Each structure stands twice: as C-alpha cells, then as structure tokens.
C-alpha positions as CSV (number, residue, x, y, z in Angstrom):
1,M,-0.4,14.6,14.5
2,G,-0.5,13.9,10.9
3,F,0.6,13.4,7.2
4,V,-0.1,13.5,3.8
5,T,2.3,12.4,1.4
6,T,1.6,11.9,-2.6
7,T,3.5,8.6,-2.3
8,Y,2.4,5.1,-0.1
9,V,1.9,5.7,3.3
10,N,4.0,3.1,4.5
11,H,7.5,4.4,1.7
12,A,10.6,4.9,3.7
13,S,9.9,9.0,3.8
14,P,6.4,9.2,5.2
15,S,7.5,5.8,7.4
16,A,10.2,7.8,9.0
17,L,7.4,9.4,11.1
18,Y,6.1,6.1,12.8
19,A,8.6,3.1,12.3
20,K,11.5,1.8,12.6
21,T,12.9,-1.3,10.2
22,P,16.3,-2.6,9.1
23,Y,15.0,-2.0,5.6
24,R,13.5,0.4,3.2
25,F,11.2,-1.8,1.4
26,W,9.9,-3.9,3.7
27,Y,6.8,-2.0,3.1
28,S,4.4,-5.7,4.3
29,D,4.3,-8.9,5.6
30,A,4.5,-9.4,1.6
31,D,7.9,-7.6,1.0
32,M,9.2,-10.5,3.4
33,Y,8.9,-13.5,1.3
34,D,11.6,-16.0,0.1
35,E,10.3,-16.8,-3.2
36,D,12.0,-20.6,-3.4
37,T,11.0,-21.5,0.3
38,D,7.6,-19.4,-0.1
39,K,7.7,-18.1,4.2
40,I,9.8,-15.5,5.8
41,P,13.3,-16.4,6.7
42,E,13.5,-16.7,10.1
43,E,15.8,-14.4,11.1
44,L,13.0,-11.5,9.8
45,L,9.9,-12.8,12.3
46,Q,11.0,-11.1,14.7
47,C,10.5,-8.1,12.2
48,T,7.6,-6.1,12.0
49,D,6.9,-4.7,9.0
50,V,5.7,-1.1,8.2
51,A,2.5,-1.2,7.5
52,K,1.7,-3.4,10.2
53,Q,3.8,-0.3,12.4
54,L,1.5,2.3,10.4
55,F,-1.7,0.5,12.1
56,Q,-0.6,-0.2,15.4
57,K,0.6,3.2,15.6
58,S,-2.6,5.2,13.8
59,D,-4.4,5.5,17.2
60,K,-2.2,8.1,18.2
61,I,-2.1,9.4,14.3
62,D,-4.8,11.9,13.5
63,L,-4.9,12.3,9.5
64,I,-3.4,10.2,7.2
65,M,-3.6,10.8,3.0
66,G,-1.2,9.0,0.7
67,G,-1.8,5.8,-0.8
68,G,-0.5,1.9,-0.9
69,R,-3.7,0.9,0.2
70,K,-2.8,-2.0,-2.1
71,Y,-0.6,-2.8,0.9
72,F,-2.9,-3.5,3.4
73,R,-5.0,-6.3,2.2
74,P,-4.1,-9.4,1.4
75,A,-3.0,-9.9,-1.8
76,N,-5.8,-12.9,-2.5
77,D,-8.7,-10.5,-1.0
78,P,-12.1,-10.5,-3.8
79,R,-12.9,-7.2,-3.2
80,Y,-8.9,-5.8,-4.0
81,T,-9.6,-7.9,-7.6
82,I,-12.8,-6.5,-8.3
83,F,-11.9,-3.2,-6.9
84,L,-9.4,-2.9,-9.5
85,N,-11.9,-4.3,-12.2
86,S,-14.4,-1.5,-11.7
87,I,-12.2,1.1,-11.7
88,Y,-10.8,0.0,-15.0
89,T,-14.9,-0.9,-16.5
90,I,-15.1,3.1,-15.4
91,Y,-11.9,4.1,-17.3
92,R,-12.7,2.0,-20.4
93,K,-16.6,3.5,-20.7
94,Y,-15.2,7.4,-19.7
95,C,-12.0,7.9,-20.7
96,M,-11.3,5.8,-23.4
97,R,-15.0,7.8,-25.1
98,K,-14.2,8.3,-29.4
99,D,-17.0,10.6,-29.3
100,I,-15.8,12.7,-26.7
101,K,-14.4,15.6,-28.3
102,V,-11.1,17.8,-25.6
103,F,-11.0,21.3,-26.4
104,N,-7.7,22.8,-24.8
C-alpha cells in the first residue's frame, strides 16, 4: 500500500488513509501548542498528531510521496534553515539571471 499526493503527506485528505484526529489541522505537535502558554493544553496531551501517526504506521506503507517535510523536523533544526538557504541561493543564481533569454 502507498500513496502519492500533491499536498502535505499529513494533510487531511491523504491522512484519512492512516490517521485519526479530532482536528484536521493538527499536522504536527507544533500545531497543538497554545500560543499564550507555549505548552500543549492538558486536554490534547493524549492526542497524537498526524505526522507522528504517519511515522508510527510507516512500516506498513510501501510508498509515501508528497510535501510537508517541515512537519517532520524540529522548528529550530539548523539543518532545515541551511536547506532552505541553499534552495534560495540556487534560485537566485540560476533563476534570476538577466542574461538568460527564454523562448516561447
């Protein structure tokens, strides 16, 4: 079994294959935090976010293709920032050049 999606792999539509959640936008634990207290509310501690449910069931899934990488990494992971900066550098170097002519 597997799936391919054009959205996040932990978005509501593809996650219907492997996850159960009371709120469709709980893509990861980061979405469960209360902004005022910077903690997960007590009533949500027993809930498992969609990304974690995908990880827990990944041994039963042969193919997973789609977006949503940011939901599987800590927000403060410096490797993710380096990755994004690398993409932007490549974009600036090759996609923003004025000397390249595009023919239609």
